[in-house]
N, C-alpha and C positions, 0 to 999 in steps of 0.2 A: 889561870886555866882559859884556853878560847873554846868558843861554841862557834859553829858552823855545821851548813845542813850539804849534802850530798846527794842529787839527784842520782837512785838508779831504778829504770824501767817504774816511773810514774810514781814512787816512792820518795818522798823526804825526809833521808837519813839525817837524825840528829846527831853531830859527831862533837866527842868532849878532848882535847889536847891539851894535854897538863905537862906542865915543865918545859916546853919546848926548845927550853935555853940547853938540855941538853940533847940537841937533835942529830949526833952523828948516830946513837946507839935507840934504837926503838922498838917498842913491843905494842901490837894492834892487839887488842882483848876483847876475848866473843864471850860474852856473860850466857850466864845458862837461863832455866824455868823450865822449858823456853817461857819468854816470857818477862825475865823481870827486871829489865834492863838494865843502864850500864851502872846505875846508879848506885845500885847493889854492891856493885864489887869497891866502886873507883873510890866510894865513902867510909870502907871498913878499914882502920886504919895498918894494917900489914897490907893493902896496896897501895895505902897511902908512901909507906917505905920505899916500897919499888918506886915511887915519883919522883924521889930524890937521891935517885943513881939512873934511872933513864927517865927518855922520852914516853910516854905513856900515852895509847891512841883508843877510845874506847868510843861505838855507840851503842845508840839504840835500835834493834835488830826493828825489822817490819812489826809493826801492829805493838812495839813496845815503847814506853816512856814517850817521847816526843813523835817518834819515826811512825807519823800515823796512818792506817793502814786498815781498810773491813777485812777483818779475817775469815767471814761466813764465804769470801770468794775463792780461799783455796790459798794455798802456799806450795810451788813448786821448789825442788830442789835449785832449778837453775835460776829461781828467784831469788834465792839465799846466798845461792855461791856467786851471784853475780854482783849483790850489794855489798859482800866482802872485797870482791874484786873492784869493784869502784872506788869504796871508799880509797885500796890500797893507791889505786893511782893515784886519787887527788892528794892522798898524802905524802908522796914522792913528790908530787906537784909544788905542792906548799913550801916542802920543808928539806935540807938539803940530807936525808939521812944517807946513811953510810951502810949500815947495815939495819934490816925488819925482820922480827920476830915475831912470831903468831902465836896467842895462849888462847887456848879454850877447853874452859873449864863445865861440869855435864852437859848438858845437850850443847851446849858451846863448844864442848870438845867432840862433839856430833858433826857440829859444822866448821869442825878444825879440820876434820879426817876427809870431807868431802870434800873442801879445800885440797888438801894435800893429794887428794886420785885428778884433782880439774888444773891446778896450775901451782901446785910445791914450788916451781923456778923461780918463783920469783918473792920466795922469804927462804935469811939464811939459816934458818933453825926454828922447830916447832915444837911448844911446850903444851901437851895435855895434863891436865887435873881430872882424875874419873870421869874420862870422856863415856858418857851415856849412849854406848854402842855396844851390836852385840854383831857373832860370830857367827847365826846359823838361822835360820825362822823357829826352829825349839825355843833359843834363846831370847827373840824378841815375842814370841808369844807369852813365854814364863815373866818376863820384864811386864808385858800387859795386863797377866794377868792381878799381878802386883800391884802395878799403880791404877787398876781399876777398882783395888778394894777400898781408895781415898774417895770415891767419887761416888760410885754405886747407891750409896746410903740416902743421894739427893733424887734419885730417878724412880720411878715407878714402871719397875720390868717383869717380864716373866721370865719362866725358865728357860722359855722355848731363845728368848731373846739375849737370855745370860749366858748363853752357849754360842754366840756366833762369831765367825769369824771376826776382829776388830775394825775389820777395812768395813763390813757389812754392819756392824753397831753403829759406828760412826754417819755412818747414811743413812741409817733409819732417819725417818722423816722426824719423827716425837723427839729421838734423842737430839738430832741434828738442833731444832727447833730449840731445848731447853737450853741448849749449850749456850746457843748464844742467846739469849732472854737474861731479862735483869734477875733471874733468880739462879742462874748458875754465881758463884763468887769466885769461882777460880779462871785465871788472866789464861793461866798456863793450858788448863785443858779445852780453851779456847784455840790457840797454838796446834795443839797435838789433833783435834779435829780438824785443824784448817790441811794437818799435815798426814791425813791419816793415812790419805790413799797411795803414800809411798812407804808412811813412817813405820811401819811392822813388817815388810815386807822387803827395807832395803837394808843389806845386813855387810861386814866389812871383812867378809870373810880373806883371807890375803895380806891382807891391807899394809903390813910390817915386813911379807917377806921379802922385798928389794930397795928396801929404803936406802934412798942416797943420798939423802939430808942429814946433818945431825937434830935426832927427835928427846927430848925429856921426854920422862911419861911420870905421874906422879898416883899412887893409889891408896885407900887407904885399907886396911882388911876388915876392918866393921863396916866397913859402907853397908848400907840397907837399899840404898836404892839402885847403884848397880856394883850387881855381885863382882866383890876382887874375885874371885876362880876363871869369871869369862875371859877378861885382859890377862891375866897372872897367865892362866897356859897359851895364850900367843906369844908371849913375850919368852916362857921359857921356849917354845919352841925356835925361837928367831934370833941366835945369839947371833946381834950384829955390833961391830965395829961405831958403829954410826947412831945407833940406840943405847940411851943412862935411861935405866928404869928404878924408881923408888917404890918400894909398898911398906906401909905402913902399919907397924901395931899399934895398938889401940887408938884408931883413927877412923872415925867415920865419910863421909861423903865429902865434909866440907876441909880438903887437905889444909888449907887456908887457913882454918881458925883450929883444927884439932893439933896442928904441927906450924906453927906462926912460923918461925923462928927458923926451924927445916927447911920450910916452903919460901923465902928469904934468900936463904944463905945457900941453899942449892939453884935456885935460880940463874942467880948473879955468877958463879961459879958455873957454870956453863953458860950463860952469855958472854962471860968476862974470856973464858976459854977460847969461843969459836971467835971472837971480834980481833 
């Protein structure tokens, strides 16, 4: 494995290149969390199986792992999508890659969808695994209410504050101070706060209506984080030859854990078919 850094908008991103000898076909992986870091994926046996088949590239997103960044400054869509773009440009300079695929899981799936909207043409195909995306403000607020249960017990908030919109809640000085203090055990919550000015407002309505590149989507039916109904409804609306969709029974949020064998087989078949 090679490790190196890529500079993107005053942030030094830590990049990991695994098995570059398989350099003709590469996959760039976007980890979830937000904030989990690349090693949360690359150390899993199921991803190590993919390492044997393809050149696999990971990087710690800003504020994660070894990509140090002050999250209290906030994170914009332009920041995180430009980070991906800079890693792609650097990768293509370093290695003689003929085909490059983008994989995004959970929050990484959201980031992958943002990249689809900005520069899909630089990828030969995109793979989404339980993407943490919503298609309406109502769905986004439902996601917020579900997520809030995980951390509200740590905060002393009034009923009035509890009823605030997420943007107002995260901008509350008391909430903001607690999140970026040593009392908060959740790096993911810091990331969500850093993105809260757009995270619960940005929706992906219509993103699959005019897909002009190969797209693979995998979703677990028992996903308790990203409700399968949201993406399933969108998939049923858009019957495109460019979209391959798999909905797994008896599968939660981590398709790569609950359906590991199928996960590897489907990805390899998808990539080989395109390549």
